[in-house]
C-alpha positions in Angstrom: 52.4 -53.9 47.0 55.6 -53.3 45.0 55.1 -52.3 41.4 57.2 -51.1 38.5 54.4 -49.1 37.1 55.5 -45.8 38.4 54.1 -42.9 40.4 51.2 -42.2 38.0 49.8 -45.7 38.7 50.5 -45.5 42.4 48.6 -42.2 42.5 45.7 -43.8 40.7 45.6 -46.7 43.1 45.8 -44.3 46.1 42.9 -42.2 44.7 40.8 -45.2 44.0 41.1 -46.4 47.6 40.4 -42.9 49.2 36.9 -41.9 50.2 37.7 -38.1 49.9 39.9 -37.7 46.9 40.5 -34.0 47.6 42.4 -34.8 50.8 45.1 -36.5 48.9 48.5 -34.9 49.7 49.7 -35.1 46.1 46.6 -33.4 44.7 46.7 -30.8 47.4 50.3 -30.0 46.6 49.5 -29.6 42.9 46.4 -27.5 43.8 48.6 -25.2 46.0 51.1 -24.8 43.1 48.2 -23.9 40.7 46.7 -21.5 43.2 50.0 -19.7 43.6 50.5 -19.3 39.9 46.9 -18.1 39.4 47.6 -15.3 41.9 50.4 -13.9 39.8 50.2 -11.4 36.9 50.4 -12.9 33.4 53.7 -11.2 32.6 55.3 -12.5 35.8 53.9 -16.0 35.0 55.4 -15.9 31.5 58.8 -15.0 33.0 58.5 -18.0 35.4 57.5 -20.2 32.4 60.6 -19.2 30.5 62.8 -19.9 33.6 61.1 -23.3 34.0 61.9 -24.2 30.4 65.5 -23.3 31.0 65.5 -25.5 34.2 63.9 -28.4 32.3 66.5 -28.3 29.6 69.4 -27.6 31.9 69.0 -30.6 34.2 70.7 -32.7 31.6 74.1 -31.4 32.8 74.3 -33.8 35.8 74.1 -37.1 33.8 76.5 -35.7 31.2 79.0 -34.8 33.9 78.8 -38.2 35.6 79.0 -40.2 32.3 82.0 -38.1 31.3 84.1 -39.3 34.2 85.0 -42.6 32.5 86.2 -40.7 29.4 88.4 -38.5 31.6 89.8 -41.5 33.3 90.5 -43.2 29.9 92.7 -40.3 29.0 94.9 -41.0 32.1 94.4 -44.8 32.1 98.1 -45.8 32.3 98.7 -43.7 35.5 95.4 -44.7 37.0 96.0 -48.4 36.4 99.4 -48.1 38.1 97.8 -46.5 41.1 94.7 -48.7 41.3 96.2 -52.1 40.7 99.5 -51.4 42.6 98.0 -52.4 45.9 95.4 -54.8 44.7 91.8 -54.6 43.6 90.4 -53.0 46.8 91.0 -49.4 45.6 89.5 -50.2 42.3 86.4 -51.8 43.9 85.9 -48.8 46.1 86.2 -46.4 43.1 83.7 -48.5 41.1 81.2 -48.6 44.0 81.4 -44.8 44.6 81.1 -44.1 40.9 78.0 -46.3 40.5 76.4 -44.8 43.6 77.0 -41.3 42.2 75.7 -42.3 38.8 72.5 -43.8 40.3 71.8 -40.8 42.5 72.4 -38.3 39.8 70.2 -40.1 37.3 67.4 -40.3 40.0 67.6 -36.5 40.7 67.9 -35.7 37.0 64.6 -37.4 36.2 62.9 -36.1 39.4 63.9 -32.5 38.5 62.7 -32.9 34.9 59.4 -34.2 36.2 58.9 -31.3 38.5 59.8 -28.8 35.8 57.3 -30.5 33.5 54.6 -30.2 36.2 55.2 -26.5 36.7 55.3 -25.8 33.0 52.0 -27.6 32.3 50.3 -25.7 35.2 51.6 -22.4 34.0 50.5 -23.1 30.4 47.0 -24.0 31.7 46.8 -20.8 33.8 47.9 -18.7 30.9 45.6 -20.5 28.5 42.6 -19.9 30.8 43.5 -16.2 30.9 43.8 -15.9 27.1 40.4 -17.4 26.5 
Protein backbone atom coordinates (compact mmCIF):
# COMPACT_ATOMS: atom_id res chain seq x y z
CA UNK A 1 0.00 0.00 0.00
CA UNK A 2 1.33 3.43 -0.95
CA UNK A 3 1.75 5.87 1.90
CA UNK A 4 3.23 9.32 2.44
CA UNK A 5 4.06 8.54 6.07
CA UNK A 6 7.73 7.78 5.45
CA UNK A 7 10.23 5.08 6.21
CA UNK A 8 9.64 5.07 9.97
CA UNK A 9 6.00 4.11 9.53
CA UNK A 10 6.86 1.58 6.82
CA UNK A 11 9.36 -0.03 9.21
CA UNK A 12 6.70 -0.16 11.91
CA UNK A 13 4.24 -1.85 9.56
CA UNK A 14 6.89 -4.37 8.40
CA UNK A 15 7.84 -5.22 11.98
CA UNK A 16 4.20 -5.55 12.99
CA UNK A 17 3.62 -8.16 10.27
CA UNK A 18 6.80 -10.19 10.86
CA UNK A 19 6.83 -13.20 13.14
CA UNK A 20 10.57 -12.92 13.89
CA UNK A 21 11.38 -9.24 14.26
CA UNK A 22 15.12 -9.90 14.60
CA UNK A 23 15.29 -11.18 11.01
CA UNK A 24 14.29 -7.77 9.62
CA UNK A 25 17.00 -6.54 7.23
CA UNK A 26 16.81 -2.92 8.44
CA UNK A 27 17.24 -3.92 12.08
CA UNK A 28 20.02 -6.35 11.17
CA UNK A 29 21.86 -3.59 9.29
CA UNK A 30 21.53 -1.24 12.27
CA UNK A 31 22.68 -4.00 14.61
CA UNK A 32 25.73 -4.65 12.42
CA UNK A 33 26.63 -0.95 12.50
CA UNK A 34 26.29 -0.87 16.30
CA UNK A 35 28.35 -4.05 16.71
CA UNK A 36 31.13 -2.57 14.61
CA UNK A 37 31.20 0.64 16.63
CA UNK A 38 31.20 -1.34 19.89
CA UNK A 39 34.33 -3.16 18.73
CA UNK A 40 36.30 0.10 18.40
CA UNK A 41 38.22 1.94 21.10
CA UNK A 42 36.54 4.98 22.62
CA UNK A 43 39.10 7.44 21.23
CA UNK A 44 38.70 6.06 17.70
CA UNK A 45 34.93 6.20 18.12
CA UNK A 46 35.12 9.87 19.16
CA UNK A 47 37.16 10.66 16.05
CA UNK A 48 34.55 8.91 13.90
CA UNK A 49 31.83 10.85 15.73
CA UNK A 50 33.53 14.15 14.91
CA UNK A 51 33.83 13.14 11.28
CA UNK A 52 30.14 12.17 11.16
CA UNK A 53 29.18 15.59 12.52
CA UNK A 54 31.22 17.15 9.72
CA UNK A 55 29.51 14.93 7.15
CA UNK A 56 26.06 15.73 8.50
CA UNK A 57 26.70 19.47 8.31
CA UNK A 58 28.55 19.29 4.98
CA UNK A 59 25.78 17.61 3.01
CA UNK A 60 24.05 20.95 2.62
CA UNK A 61 26.48 21.91 -0.14
CA UNK A 62 24.65 19.91 -2.82
CA UNK A 63 21.29 21.73 -2.54
CA UNK A 64 23.07 25.08 -2.29
CA UNK A 65 24.96 24.31 -5.49
CA UNK A 66 21.85 23.27 -7.39
CA UNK A 67 19.76 26.20 -6.19
CA UNK A 68 22.57 28.61 -7.09
CA UNK A 69 22.37 27.69 -10.78
CA UNK A 70 19.36 29.97 -11.50
CA UNK A 71 21.18 32.92 -9.91
CA UNK A 72 24.21 32.27 -12.09
CA UNK A 73 21.99 32.12 -15.15
CA UNK A 74 20.28 35.33 -14.07
CA UNK A 75 23.64 37.10 -14.27
CA UNK A 76 23.95 36.14 -17.93
CA UNK A 77 20.24 36.27 -18.77
CA UNK A 78 20.48 38.38 -21.95
CA UNK A 79 22.97 36.05 -23.60
CA UNK A 80 21.11 32.97 -22.41
CA UNK A 81 17.77 34.23 -23.70
CA UNK A 82 19.31 34.91 -27.09
CA UNK A 83 20.70 31.38 -27.21
CA UNK A 84 17.67 29.53 -25.78
CA UNK A 85 14.91 31.34 -27.63
CA UNK A 86 16.73 31.81 -30.93
CA UNK A 87 15.74 28.35 -32.20
CA UNK A 88 12.46 28.03 -30.33
CA UNK A 89 11.43 26.68 -27.00
CA UNK A 90 12.84 23.14 -27.38
CA UNK A 91 16.28 23.97 -25.94
CA UNK A 92 14.64 25.82 -23.05
CA UNK A 93 12.38 22.84 -22.30
CA UNK A 94 15.37 20.47 -22.35
CA UNK A 95 17.29 22.75 -19.98
CA UNK A 96 14.38 23.03 -17.54
CA UNK A 97 13.82 19.26 -17.60
CA UNK A 98 17.47 18.48 -16.90
CA UNK A 99 17.62 21.13 -14.19
CA UNK A 100 14.52 19.81 -12.40
CA UNK A 101 15.83 16.25 -12.55
CA UNK A 102 19.17 17.34 -11.07
CA UNK A 103 17.41 19.34 -8.36
CA UNK A 104 15.18 16.39 -7.42
CA UNK A 105 18.01 13.86 -7.36
CA UNK A 106 20.30 16.12 -5.34
CA UNK A 107 17.56 16.87 -2.78
CA UNK A 108 16.85 13.14 -2.46
CA UNK A 109 20.52 12.30 -1.86
CA UNK A 110 20.94 15.27 0.47
CA UNK A 111 18.24 14.09 2.86
CA UNK A 112 19.26 10.45 2.56
CA UNK A 113 22.87 11.32 3.51
CA UNK A 114 21.71 13.47 6.42
CA UNK A 115 19.55 10.61 7.68
CA UNK A 116 22.43 8.11 7.50
CA UNK A 117 24.76 10.52 9.27
CA UNK A 118 22.15 11.03 12.02
CA UNK A 119 21.80 7.24 12.43
CA UNK A 120 25.56 6.78 12.83
CA UNK A 121 25.84 9.74 15.20
CA UNK A 122 23.09 8.41 17.47
CA UNK A 123 24.60 4.92 17.55
CA UNK A 124 28.05 6.32 18.38
CA UNK A 125 26.58 8.53 21.12
CA UNK A 126 24.80 5.50 22.62
CA UNK A 127 27.93 3.34 22.54
CA UNK A 128 30.06 6.08 24.12
CA UNK A 129 27.31 6.78 26.67
CA UNK A 130 27.20 3.10 27.69
CA UNK A 131 30.97 3.12 28.19
CA UNK A 132 30.92 6.29 30.28
CA UNK A 133 28.34 4.83 32.69
